[in-house]
C-alpha positions in Angstrom: 10.7 -1.4 -25.3 9.0 -3.5 -22.6 9.0 -2.4 -19.0 9.4 -5.0 -16.4 8.5 -4.6 -12.7 9.9 -6.9 -10.1 9.2 -6.8 -6.4 11.3 -8.9 -4.1 10.6 -9.8 -0.5 13.5 -11.2 1.5 13.0 -14.0 3.9 15.0 -16.4 5.9 15.3 -19.6 3.9 15.7 -21.7 7.1 12.4 -20.4 8.5 9.4 -22.6 8.9 7.1 -19.7 8.3 4.2 -20.4 6.1 1.4 -18.4 4.6 -1.5 -19.2 6.8 -4.8 -17.9 8.1 -4.3 -16.1 11.4 -6.9 -16.5 14.2 -9.1 -13.5 14.9 -7.4 -10.7 16.8 -9.5 -8.2 18.7 -13.1 -8.7 17.6 -14.5 -10.9 14.9 -12.5 -9.8 11.9 -9.6 -11.9 10.8 -6.2 -10.3 10.2 -6.7 -10.6 6.5 -10.0 -8.7 6.7 -8.6 -6.0 9.0 -5.6 -5.4 6.6 -7.9 -5.4 3.5 -10.2 -3.0 5.1 -7.4 -0.7 6.2 -5.7 -0.8 2.8 -9.0 0.3 1.1 -9.6 3.0 3.8 -6.0 4.3 3.0 -7.1 4.8 -0.6 -10.1 6.8 0.5 -7.9 8.9 2.8 -5.5 9.6 -0.1 -8.4 10.8 -2.2 -9.9 12.9 0.6 -6.4 14.2 1.5 -6.8 13.1 5.2 -3.2 13.2 6.2 -4.0 12.9 9.9 -5.6 9.4 9.2 -2.7 8.5 6.9 0.1 9.4 9.4 -1.6 7.1 12.0 -1.0 4.0 9.8 2.3 4.8 8.2 5.4 3.5 9.8 8.2 6.1 10.3 10.4 4.0 7.9 7.8 3.9 5.1 9.1 3.8 1.5 6.4 4.7 -1.0 7.6 3.7 -4.5 5.6 4.9 -7.5 5.5 3.2 -10.9 7.9 5.6 -12.4 10.6 4.9 -9.7 9.8 8.0 -7.7 10.4 7.1 -4.1 8.9 9.0 -1.2 9.5 8.7 2.6 6.5 9.1 4.9 7.4 12.7 5.4 7.8 13.3 1.6 4.5 11.8 0.9 2.6 13.7 3.6 4.3 17.0 2.5 3.5 16.4 -1.2 -0.2 15.6 -0.4 -0.5 18.6 1.9 1.1 21.0 -0.7 -1.0 19.7 -3.5 2.0 18.5 -5.5 0.4 15.0 -5.5 -3.4 14.6 -5.6 -5.4 11.4 -5.7 -8.7 11.9 -7.5 -10.0 8.4 -7.8 -8.8 4.8 -7.1 -10.7 1.8 -8.3 -9.4 -1.4 -6.8 -10.0 -4.2 -9.3 -8.5 -7.0 -7.1 -6.6 -7.3 -3.9 -5.2 -10.4 -2.2 -4.0 -10.3 1.4 -1.5 -12.9 2.6 -0.3 -13.1 6.2 3.1 -14.5 7.1 3.8 -14.3 10.8 3.5 -10.6 11.8 3.7 -9.4 8.2 0.8 -8.8 5.8 1.3 -8.5 2.0 -1.4 -6.9 -0.1 -1.0 -7.6 -3.9 -3.5 -5.6 -5.9 -4.5 -4.2 -9.2 -6.4 -1.0 -9.9 -7.0 2.2 -11.9 -5.5 5.3 -10.3 -6.5 8.8 -11.3 -4.0 11.3 -9.9 -2.4 14.6 -10.7 1.3 15.5 -10.2 2.2 19.1 -10.3 -1.2 19.8 -11.7 -0.9 17.4 -14.6 -3.6 14.7 -14.7 -2.5 11.1 -14.9 -4.6 8.0 -15.2 -2.7 4.8 -14.7 -3.5 1.1 -14.5 -1.2 -0.4 -11.8 -0.2 -3.5 -10.0 0.9 -2.7 -6.5 2.3 -4.5 -3.4 1.9 -3.1 0.1 3.7 -4.5 3.1 2.2 -4.1 6.6 3.4 -5.0 10.1 0.6 -6.5 12.2 0.4 -6.5 16.0 -2.6 -6.9 18.3 -2.6 -3.1 18.7 -2.2 -1.8 15.2 -1.3 -2.3 11.5 1.4 -0.2 9.9 2.2 0.4 6.3 6.0 -0.1 5.9 6.4 -0.3 2.1 4.5 0.2 -1.1 5.6 -0.4 -4.6 3.7 -0.1 -7.9 4.3 -0.9 -11.5 2.4 0.1 -14.6 0.4 -2.5 -16.4 1.0 -2.8 -20.1 -1.5 -0.9 -22.3 
């Protein structure tokens, strides 16, 4: 049996939006660099269980979808991290591409995730997509979806 993972992003077909570099916003870092840096910090915060840092970048409407279909809200994810139900031990990002479309940033990446769920260790090779909203003031994670790479 072959598993298939499909991530869809809806857009207005009439829009003239294009994937484009965005000029520097606050300082010398481009939006792409800022989002890439934040997405990598987020992984460190998951490993270090820094829920205070995580909550600051998670939108209230966050959906965090795991490769097995398990879906968590922001509150669920923070609770599961705090309780130890879900632990991130190591995350090795192999590649990550950041695309910016208007005020939305999409991160498409691949990596090796070492986690434990209910105390059971899991090592999984994943493709993931993260969706962020970007303003001059902040960057917020609004959606994350992962799918398992074939062995």
